[in-house]
C-alpha positions as CSV (number, residue, x, y, z in Angstrom):
1,M,-19.2,-0.3,-12.3
2,E,-15.7,-1.2,-11.1
3,S,-13.5,-3.2,-13.4
4,V,-11.3,-6.1,-12.4
5,S,-8.2,-4.0,-12.8
6,D,-9.4,-1.3,-10.4
7,S,-10.2,-3.9,-7.7
8,T,-6.8,-5.6,-8.4
9,I,-4.9,-2.4,-8.1
10,A,-6.7,-1.5,-4.9
11,H,-6.1,-4.9,-3.4
12,K,-2.4,-4.8,-4.2
13,A,-2.1,-1.3,-2.7
14,E,-3.8,-2.4,0.5
15,R,-1.6,-5.5,0.8
16,L,1.5,-3.4,0.3
17,A,0.5,-0.9,2.9
18,N,-0.5,-3.5,5.4
19,G,2.5,-5.8,4.9
20,A,5.3,-3.9,6.4
21,V,3.2,-2.1,9.1
22,N,1.6,-5.3,10.3
23,S,5.0,-7.0,10.5
24,F,6.3,-4.2,12.7
25,L,3.2,-4.2,14.8
26,D,3.4,-8.0,15.3
27,S,7.0,-7.6,16.4
28,V,6.0,-5.0,19.0
29,E,3.2,-7.1,20.2
30,D,5.6,-10.1,20.6
31,L,7.9,-7.8,22.6
32,T,5.2,-6.8,25.0
33,N,4.1,-10.4,25.5
34,A,7.7,-11.4,26.2
35,L,7.8,-8.7,28.9
36,K,4.6,-9.7,30.7
37,D,6.5,-12.0,33.1
38,I,8.7,-9.2,34.5
39,D,7.0,-7.8,37.6
40,S,8.6,-4.3,37.6
41,P,6.2,-1.3,38.0
42,D,8.2,0.6,35.4
43,I,8.0,-2.3,32.9
44,A,4.2,-2.6,33.6
45,R,3.7,1.1,32.9
46,V,5.7,1.0,29.7
47,R,3.9,-2.2,28.6
48,T,0.6,-0.5,29.1
49,K,1.7,2.5,27.1
50,V,3.0,0.3,24.3
51,K,-0.3,-1.7,24.1
52,L,-2.2,1.6,23.8
53,A,0.1,2.8,21.1
54,L,-0.1,-0.5,19.4
55,M,-3.9,-0.4,19.2
56,A,-3.8,3.2,17.9
57,A,-1.2,2.2,15.3
58,Q,-3.2,-0.8,14.1
59,S,-6.3,1.4,13.7
60,A,-4.3,4.0,11.8
61,A,-2.8,1.3,9.5
62,S,-6.2,0.0,8.8
63,D,-7.5,3.5,8.0
64,A,-4.5,4.2,5.8
65,A,-4.9,0.9,3.9
66,S,-8.5,1.7,3.1
67,Q,-7.6,5.2,2.0
68,I,-4.8,4.0,-0.3
69,G,-7.3,1.5,-1.8
70,G,-9.8,4.2,-2.4
71,Q,-7.2,6.4,-4.1
72,A,-6.0,3.5,-6.3
73,R,-9.6,2.9,-7.4
74,H,-10.1,6.6,-8.2
75,I,-6.9,6.7,-10.3
76,G,-7.9,3.5,-12.1
77,K,-11.3,5.0,-12.9
78,R,-9.8,8.2,-14.2
79,T,-7.2,6.4,-16.3
80,D,-9.9,4.1,-17.7
81,G,-12.0,7.1,-18.6
82,F,-9.2,8.9,-20.3
83,V,-8.2,5.8,-22.3
84,R,-11.9,5.3,-23.4
85,D,-12.3,9.0,-24.3
86,N,-8.9,9.3,-26.1
87,P,-8.0,6.0,-27.6
88,W,-6.0,7.3,-30.5
89,Q,-3.9,9.6,-28.3
90,V,-3.1,6.7,-26.0
91,I,-2.1,4.5,-28.9
92,G,0.2,7.3,-30.2
93,V,1.8,7.9,-26.8
94,A,2.3,4.1,-26.5
95,A,3.9,3.9,-30.0
96,V,6.3,6.8,-29.2
97,V,7.3,5.3,-25.9
98,G,7.7,1.9,-27.5
99,L,9.9,3.4,-30.2
100,A,12.1,5.2,-27.7
101,V,12.5,2.1,-25.5
102,G,13.4,0.1,-28.7
103,L,16.0,2.7,-29.7
104,V,17.6,2.7,-26.3
105,V,17.7,-1.1,-26.1
106,G,18.9,-1.4,-29.7
107,R,21.8,1.0,-29.0
108,R,23.0,-0.9,-25.9
109,S,23.1,-4.2,-27.7
């Protein structure tokens, strides 16, 4: 069963991967649409190549986002399993990290 945190992490990873790539792909698509009124054979050939590359990039971005989401879910499940199997070790590590951060922050003040 997938916990809420696993799905939240996967969703955030997918949004992060899609955000920048989709913005770039939208810009390229806007550029090709702006060039559609120019009747040069060279421009038409380049526009066709760009449209094919754009479709391939969109497909690759979608595949990458789903793969990142799957990896995030897998990592979340492994972390959850480790914490459930070793609660006292996790509490000890968290205490040591908290103490170290407290010392560093205390010395800077």
